[in-house]
TISEPA-149766 format. One record per atom (N, C-alpha, C, O): x negated, y, z; residue in three letters. Coordinates in steps of 0.05 Angstrom, whole numbers, plus 5000, padded with zeros to 4 digits. Layout:
N
XYZALA/...
//
This chain:
267
547352304912MET/546052354886MET/543452194885MET/541952184905MET/543052054863SER/540651884860SER/538552034845SER/538952134823SER/536152044857LEU/533952174844LEU/532751984823LEU/532251744829LEU/532352084799ILE/531051924778ILE/528151994776ILE/527452234775ILE/526451794777LEU/523551844778LEU/522551864749LEU/522051654737LEU/522152104739SER/521052134712SER/518152054711SER/516752074731SER/517251964688ARG/514551884685ARG/512552114688ARG/513052334679ARG/510352064702GLN/508352264707GLN/505752164693GLN/505451934685GLN/503852354689GLU/501252284677GLU/499452144698GLU/498451924693GLU/499052274721ARG/497452174742ARG/498552264769ARG/498052494777ARG/500152104781ALA/501552194806ALA/502451954822ALA/502751724812ALA/502952004848ILE/503851794866ILE/506151914883ILE/505952144891ILE/508251764888THR/510251834907THR/510951594925THR/510951364915THR/511351644950VAL/512151444969VAL/515251454972VAL/516351674976VAL/516551224970LEU/519451214972LEU/520551165000LEU/522951195004LEU/518751085018GLY/519551015045GLY/518350745052GLY/517950575034GLY/517750695078GLY/516450445085GLY/513750435070GLY/512350635068GLY/513050195059PRO/510450165046PRO/510650225016PRO/508550225002PRO/512950285006THR/513450284977THR/512450544964THR/513450754970THR/510550514945ALA/509550744930ALA/509850684901ALA/509550464891ALA/510350904886VAL/510450884856VAL/507951044847VAL/507551274854VAL/506350904830ILE/503851024821ILE/503951024790ILE/504050814777ILE/503951264779ASP/503751294750ASP/500951364743ASP/499851574751ASP/499651184727LEU/496751214722LEU/496151074695LEU/496950844691LEU/494751214678GLY/493951104653GLY/496251004635GLY/495950824619GLY/498551134637GLY/500851054622GLY/502450824634GLY/504350734622GLY/501550724657LEU/502850504670LEU/504450604694LEU/503750794708LEU/506750474698ARG/508250524723ARG/507850284741ARG/508450054734ARG/506650334764ILE/505850124783ILE/507450174809ILE/507750404818ILE/508449954821VAL/509849974847VAL/508449794867VAL/507949564861VAL/507849904890SER/506549744911SER/508549674933SER/510149844941SER/508449424942ASP/510049324964ASP/512949414962ASP/513849574979ASP/514449324942PRO/517249424938PRO/519149324961PRO/519249094967PRO/520549514973THR/522549464993THR/524949634988THR/524849874992THR/527049514979PHE/529449664970PHE/531949594986PHE/534149704980PHE/531849415006ASP/534149345021ASP/535149595037ASP/533649775043ASP/537749585044ALA/538849785063ALA/537949725091ALA/536749515096ALA/538449905109ALA/537749865137ALA/539249625149ALA/541449565141ALA/537849495167GLY/539049265180GLY/536949065190GLY/534649115185GLY/537848855204PRO/535948655214PRO/534748485193PRO/536048405173PRO/532148425196HIS/530648235179HIS/529148045197HIS/526748095202HIS/530447845207GLY/529147665226GLY/528447815251GLY/530147945264GLY/525847795259TYR/525047925284TYR/524348225280TYR/523548365299TYR/524648325255LEU/524148605249LEU/526748745242LEU/528748625233LEU/526849005247THR/529249165241THR/528649395223THR/526849555229THR/529949405200LYS/529649625182LYS/531549855190LYS/533949805193LYS/530450095194THR/532050315204THR/532950505182THR/534750665187THR/531750485158ALA/532550665136ALA/531650545110ALA/529550415108ALA/533350575090GLY/532650485063GLY/530850695049GLY/530350905060GLY/529950635025PRO/528250815010PRO/529751065000PRO/532251065000PRO/528351264993ILE/529551514984ILE/531051474958ILE/533051614953ILE/530251284941VAL/531751214917VAL/531850904915VAL/530250774928VAL/533650804899ASP/533750514896ASP/532050424872ASP/530850594859ASP/532050164867GLU/530350054847GLU/531150144819GLU/529450154800GLU/533650214815HIS/534550304789HIS/533350574781HIS/532950624758HIS/532950744801ALA/531751004796ALA/528850984788ALA/527751164775ALA/527550764796VAL/524650724789VAL/524350664759VAL/522350734747VAL/526350524747GLY/526250464719GLY/524350234713GLY/523450094731GLY/523750194687PRO/521949974679PRO/519250004692PRO/518050224693PRO/518249784702VAL/515649784716VAL/513749604701VAL/514549404690VAL/511149674700ASP/509149514685ASP/507749324703ASP/506849114694ASP/507449394729LEU/505849234747LEU/506849274776LEU/507449504784LEU/507049054791VAL/507749074819VAL/505448954835VAL/504348744829VAL/504649104856LEU/502549014874LEU/503848934900LEU/505349084912LEU/503248684909VAL/504448584934VAL/502148524953VAL/500648334949VAL/501848684974SER/499648644993SER/499948375007SER/498048235012SER/502448315014HIS/503048055025HIS/506148005024HIS/507648195026HIS/506847755021GLU/509747695018GLU/510847555042GLU/513147475042GLU/509247525063ALA/510047375087ALA/511847535105ALA/513347415121ALA/511847795103HIS/513347965122HIS/515348135107HIS/514648265087HIS/517848155116PRO/519948295101PRO/519548595100PRO/520848725083PRO/517948705118ASP/517548995116ASP/515749075093ASP/515449315087ASP/514448885080ASN/512848935056ASN/514048815031ASN/513248895009ASN/515848635034LEU/517248525010LEU/519948415020LEU/520148185029LEU/522048585018ASP/524648495027ASP/526148365004ASP/525048314983ASP/528748305008ASP/530148144988ASP/530448284961ASP/529748174941ASP/531248534962ARG/531548684936ARG/528848744925ARG/528448764900ARG/526848794942GLY/524148834932GLY/523048584918GLY/521648614898GLY/523648354929ARG/522748104916ARG/524048064889ARG/522647994870ARG/526648124887ALA/528048104862ALA/526848294841ALA/526548234818ALA/526248534851PHE/525048744833PHE/522348644823PHE/521748664799PHE/520648534840ALA/518048434832ALA/518348194813ALA/516848184793ALA/520148014818GLN/520547784801GLN/521347864773GLN/520947704754GLN/522648094770ALA/523448184743ALA/521248344729ALA/521548414705ALA/519048394742ALA/516848544730ALA/515148364712ALA/515248124715ALA/513748484692PRO/512148314674PRO/509648204688PRO/508647994679PRO/508748334710LEU/506348234723LEU/506348314753LEU/507048544759LEU/505748124770VAL/505348184798VAL/502548094806VAL/501747874799VAL/501148254821LEU/498548184831LEU/498648184862LEU/499748354874LEU/497447974873SER/497447934902SER/495147754909SER/493447694892SER/494947674935GLY/492947484943GLY/493547204933GLY/495847154925GLY/491647024934PRO/492146744923PRO/494446604937PRO/496046484924PRO/494446604964THR/496646464978THR/499346594972THR/501246454967THR/499446854973ALA/501946994967ALA/502946934939ALA/505346894934ALA/501046934919ALA/501846884892ALA/502946594888ALA/504846554873ALA/501746404902ARG/502746134900ARG/505546114912ARG/507345984901ARG/506046244934ARG/508646244947ARG/510746394930ARG/513046314928ARG/509846604918PHE/511646784902PHE/512446644876PHE/514746654869PHE/510546524862GLY/511046404836GLY/510846614814GLY/509946834819GLY/511746534790ALA/511546714767ALA/513246964772ALA/515346944784ALA/512247194763PRO/509847254747PRO/507447334763PRO/505847504753PRO/507047224787ALA/504847314804ALA/502247184796ALA/502046954789ALA/500147344798VAL/497347254794VAL/495847304820VAL/495947534830VAL/494547104830GLY/493047134855GLY/490247224852GLY/488747114835GLY/489447414868LEU/486647524867LEU/485347494894LEU/486447594914LEU/483147354895SER/481547344920SER/480047604923SER/479647754903SER/479247674947PRO/477747924951PRO/475347944933PRO/473847754930PRO/474948174921TRP/472848244903TRP/473048124876TRP/471048104861TRP/475448024869THR/475947944841THR/477948144829THR/479348284844THR/477948164803SER/479548374790SER/481148264767SER/480748044757SER/483048424759HIS/484848364736HIS/485048614719HIS/485548834730HIS/484748594693ALA/484948814675ALA/487648834662ALA/488748624653ALA/488849074662VAL/491449114651VAL/491249314628VAL/490249544633VAL/492049244604PRO/491949444582PRO/493449694588PRO/495649684599PRO/492349924580ARG/493550184586ARG/495150284561ARG/494050294539ARG/497650344565PRO/499250454543PRO/498250714532PRO/498950794510PRO/496550864547ASP/495551114537ASP/493351084517ASP/492251284507ASP/492550834511GLY/490550784491GLY/487650824499GLY/485850824483GLY/487250854525ALA/484450904536ALA/483350664549ALA/481950684570ALA/483750424538GLY/482550184548GLY/484250044568GLY/486649994563GLY/483149984591GLU/484449814611GLU/484449954639GLU/482650114645GLU/486349874655LEU/486349944683LEU/485349694697LEU/486349474693LEU/483249724714THR/482249504729THR/483449504757THR/483349714771THR/484549284765VAL/485649254792VAL/483749064807VAL/483548824801VAL/482449174827LEU/480549024844LEU/481848954870LEU/482849134884LEU/481948694877ALA/482948614904ALA/480748654925ALA/478448584921ALA/481548774947VAL/479648834969VAL/480748724995VAL/483148684998VAL/479048685015PRO/479848565040PRO/481748745057PRO/481648995055PRO/483348615073ALA/484948755093ALA/485248565117ALA/485348325114ALA/485348685141VAL/485648525165VAL/488248625179VAL/488348855188VAL/490248445181HIS/492848525190HIS/493048485221HIS/494748345231HIS/491248615235GLY/491148595264GLY/488448655275GLY/486648745259GLY/487948625300PRO/485348685312PRO/483148505302PRO/483648265296PRO/480748605301GLU/478448455291GLU/478048185306GLU/477247985295GLU/478648185332ASP/478147945348ASP/480647765350ASP/480747585366ASP/482647815333GLY/484947645332GLY/484347375322GLY/482447345306GLY/485847175330ASP/485446905320ASP/485846905290ASP/487547035279ASP/484046745277ARG/484146735248ARG/484946455239ARG/484346255252ARG/486346445216ASP/487146185205ASP/484846055190ASP/482546155190ASP/485345825177ALA/483245675164ALA/481945835142ALA/479645775134ALA/483346035131ASP/482246195109ASP/481046455120ASP/480146625104ASP/480946485146GLY/479646725158GLY/481446965161GLY/480447185165GLY/484046925158ASN/485947145159ASN/486947195188ASN/487446995202ASN/487247445195VAL/488647515220VAL/491547565214VAL/492247725196VAL/493347425228ASN/496247455224ASN/497147315199ASN/498647125200ASN/496247405176CYS/496847275150CYS/494947395129CYS/493647595134CYS/494947275106GLU/493447385083GLU/494647655075GLU/496947675070GLU/492947855074VAL/493648115064VAL/491548215044VAL/489148175049VAL/492348335023THR/490548425002THR/490948724998THR/493148824995THR/488748874998GLY/488749154989GLY/487949164959GLY/487048964948GLY/488149394947PHE/487649414919PHE/486149674913PHE/486649884926PHE/484349674893VAL/483149914883VAL/483649924853VAL/483049734838VAL/484850144844LEU/485550184816LEU/483550374803LEU/482950584815LEU/482450304780SER/480450484767SER/480650444737SER/481650244727SER/479550644723GLY/479450634694GLY/478150874683GLY/477951074697GLY/477350864658GLN/476051094645GLN/477751344647GLN/480051344638GLN/476551554658GLY/477851814659GLY/480051834680GLY/481352044681GLY/480351634697LEU/482451634717LEU/481251664745LEU/478951584750LEU/482751784764PRO/481851774792PRO/481951494802PRO/483651334794PRO/480151424820THR/480051154832THR/481851164857THR/481451324875THR/483750974858VAL/485850974879VAL/485550724895VAL/485550504885VAL/485450754922TYR/485450534941TYR/488150514954TYR/489150714964TYR/489250274955ILE/491750224969ILE/491150024991ILE/490349794985ILE/491450105016SER/490349945038SER/491949685044SER/490749495053SER/494549685038GLY/496149465050GLY/496149485080GLY/495149685091GLY/497149285093ASP/497249295123ASP/494549215134ASP/494148995143ASP/492749405135ASN/490049365145ASN/489649525170ASN/490349765171ASN/488449405191ALA/487849545216ALA/484849575220ALA/484049675241ALA/483249485201SER/480349455206SER/478749675192SER/478749695168SER/477349835208ILE/475450035197ILE/473049885186ILE/471749985167ILE/472349655197ARG/470149505186ARG/470749425157ARG/468949435140ARG/473249335151ALA/473949275124ALA/473749515106ALA/472849505083ALA/474649745116VAL/474549995101VAL/471650065094VAL/471050155072VAL/469850025114ALA/467050085110ALA/465849905088ALA/464250005071ALA/466649655088GLU/465649475067GLU/466649565039GLU/465149555020GLU/469149645038ILE/470349745013ILE/468749985003ILE/468150014980ILE/468250175022SER/466750415015SER/463950355004SER/463050484986SER/462650155016ARG/459950085007ARG/460049974978ARG/458350034962ARG/462049814973ARG/462149684947ARG/463449854925ARG/462849834901ARG/465250034934VAL/466550214915VAL/466250504926VAL/467950604939VAL/463950624920PRO/463250874934PRO/464651124922PRO/464151344932PRO/466351094902ASP/467451334888ASP/470451344890ASP/471751414871ASP/471651264913ILE/474551274916ILE/475451564918ILE/474451714935ILE/477351644901ASP/478351914902ASP/480851944918ASP/481252144932ASP/482651744917VAL/485251764929VAL/485651514946VAL/484951294938VAL/486851544970ALA/487451324988ALA/490351334996ALA/491251535006ALA/491751114992VAL/494451075002VAL/494150895026VAL/493650655024VAL/494551015050LEU/493950865075LEU/496550795090LEU/498150975095LEU/496950535096HIS/499150455113HIS/498350525142HIS/496550395154HIS/499650725153ALA/498650855177ALA/500650885199ALA/500551085214ALA/502550695202GLY/504550725223GLY/503950585249GLY/505650585267GLY/501550465252SER/500850315276SER/503050115283SER/504150125305SER/503549935265ALA/505549725269ALA/504749555293ALA/502449475296ALA/506749495311ARG/506249335334ARG/508549145338ARG/510949225336ARG/507948895345VAL/509948695352VAL/509048585379VAL/506848475381VAL/510748605400PRO/509848525427PRO/508748245430PRO/506948195446PRO/509748065413THR/508847785415THR/506247725400THR/505247505402THR/505247925386LYS/502847875370LYS/500448035381LYS/500648285384LYS/498247905388PHE/495748035395PHE/496148235418PHE/495048455418PHE/497748155438ASP/498248325462ASP/499448595454ASP/499048795468ASP/500848605432GLY/502148855423GLY/500249055411GLY/501049285407GLY/497848975405ARG/495849155393ARG/496549215364ARG/498049065352ARG/495549435352PRO/496349515325PRO/495749305304PRO/493649175304PRO/497649275286LEU/497349095263LEU/496649255237LEU/495949135217LEU/496749515239SER/495949685216SER/494649935228SER/494749975252SER/493550105211LEU/492250345221LEU/494050535236LEU/496450565229LEU/493050655257ASP/494350875270ASP/493351135258ASP/491651125240ASP/494251355268GLY/493351615257GLY/490351655258GLY/489151745239GLY/489251595282ARG/486351635284ARG/484751445266ARG/482751515255ARG/485851195264GLY/484551005246GLY/484751095217GLY/482851065202GLY/486951215209ALA/487251315182ALA/485351545177ALA/484251575155ALA/485051725197ALA/483151945194ALA/480251835192ALA/478651935176ALA/479651635208ALA/476951515207ALA/476551385180ALA/474351405168ALA/478551245170ALA/478351115143ALA/477851315122ALA/476351275103ALA/479251545124THR/478851765104THR/475951855104THR/474851895083THR/474851895128ALA/472051995129ALA/470151785118ALA/468251855104ALA/470651535124VAL/468851315114VAL/469051295083VAL/466951265070VAL/471451315073LEU/471851285044LEU/470851525028LEU/469951495005LEU/470951765040GLY/470252005026GLY/472452085006GLY/471852234988GLY/474851995010ALA/477052054993ALA/477752354995ALA/477552475017ALA/478652474973VAL/479352754974VAL/482452794975VAL/483353024980VAL/483952584971THR/486852594973THR/487752344988THR/487052124981THR/489252385010VAL/490252165026VAL/493252185028VAL/494352395035VAL/494651975020ILE/497551965021ILE/498351755041ILE/497851515038ILE/499651835063PRO/500451645083PRO/502951495075PRO/504751605061PRO/503151235083ALA/505451065076ALA/505850875100ALA/504150845117ALA/508150745099HIS/508850535119HIS/508550625147HIS/507350495164HIS/509750865152TYR/509950975179TYR/512751025188TYR/513251115210TYR/514750965171ASP/517551005178ASP/519250785164ASP/518250635148ASP/521750785172GLY/523650595160GLY/523950335174GLY/525650175167GLY/522150275194TRP/522250025208TRP/521750085238TRP/520250265245TRP/523049925255ALA/523049985284ALA/520349915297ALA/519850005319ALA/518649755284HIS/516249665298HIS/513849855294HIS/511649785302HIS/514250085282PHE/512150285280PHE/511950435306PHE/513950525317PHE/509450455317SER/509050605342SER/508150895337SER/508051045356SER/507550965313GLU/506851235306GLU/508251315280GLU/508851155263GLU/508951575279GLY/510151685255GLY/508551905244GLY/506151945250GLY/509752065226LEU/508252275213LEU/507152485232LEU/504852575227LEU/508452565253PRO/507252765271PRO/504652665283PRO/502652825285PRO/504452415291GLU/501952305302GLU/499752295281GLU/497452345287GLU/500552225257ILE/498552215235ILE/497452495229ILE/495052535227ILE/499252685227GLU/498452965222GLU/496653065244GLU/494653205239GLU/497353005269LEU/495653095291LEU/492952975290LEU/490953115295LEU/492752715284ALA/490152585283ALA/488352715261ALA/485952745265ALA/489552775238PHE/487952905217PHE/487153185225PHE/484953275218PHE/488953325239HIS/488253595248HIS/485953585268HIS/484053745266HIS/486053395287GLU/483853375306GLU/481253295294GLU/479153365304GLU/481353145272ALA/478953055258ALA/477953265238ALA/475853225226ALA/479453485234GLY/478653685215GLY/479053595186GLY/477653685168GLY/481053425182LEU/481453315155LEU/484253375144LEU/485053255124LEU/485653565156SER/488353625148SER/488553705118SER/490653655105SER/486453825108SER/486653925080SER/486653685060SER/487353725037SER/485953445069LEU/485953215051LEU/488553065052LEU/489152895034LEU/490253115073LEU/492652955077LEU/494953075061LEU/495553315063LEU/496252905044ARG/498552995028ARG/500952855038ARG/501852655027ARG/502152955060ALA/504552835072ALA/506952985062ALA/508053155076ALA/507852925038VAL/510053055026VAL/512652895030VAL/512452655036VAL/514953015027PRO/517452865030PRO/517552625011PRO/516552634988PRO/518852415020HIS/519152175003HIS/520552244977HIS/522452404976HIS/519552134955GLY/520652194929GLY/519352424915GLY/519952484892GLY/517452564929THR/516052794918THR/513352694906THR/511952544919THR/512752784882TRP/510352694869TRP/507852844880TRP/507953084884TRP/505752694885VAL/503152814891VAL/501552784865VAL/500852564857VAL/500853004853GLN/499252994828GLN/496352934835GLN/495253034854GLN/495152764819LEU/492452664824LEU/490452804805LEU/491052844781LEU/488252874816HIS/486053004800HIS/483452854807HIS/482952794830HIS/481852814787ARG/479352684791ARG/477352884802ARG/475052814807ARG/
//
């Protein structure tokens, strides 16, 4: 049986892996679409597909791609889904590689999207992400591993939503918090991704303790974990994330609901 995702006023659901559906301001937004079935993707292995397929998502207004270099954040069917969208926002390098309809945003630049609810615009702010340890080798553009972009969504009367992308850096989170001090909701990629051949096997994304620390730094009141399952290279899953939030005294902020379940957002 295929679950159909009905439109919500202000809500987020995670479909599995990094893929989240965000209904906000009359817009349907999908982050890091991955709709392939389980199977090998080069040096990575997908262990489970999403809770619903792309057809259940229906028409989408905006796709956010944190990075297109790795198939666990943009697989084949996810790429086709994004290419059919009216607008894709990503980093500059990713947008050039992706092509139309992608628009590239450097960190701390924004793009305004008209809201169908008639309340002005949704502002999408690109924010930094570090896809590995702080002391990892950086490319000519200063990226660790590859270019990755996080996003902050905001608008009049809406909760402010931060989507981390594959970020492992609390320093980056602290900078985001300083510049955007009113984040209400955080979607955190928190599976502690590890690849033995990269950075001595150290985490490429937040682990549970890092996600709890990021929550405290941001001051978010709702935290939705993502990108902790569906791929073999995650070293932590939901139990480790929940334990870290419990030990930090932040369990009341964590909304770890089953995939495909809506988390209603309140400002």
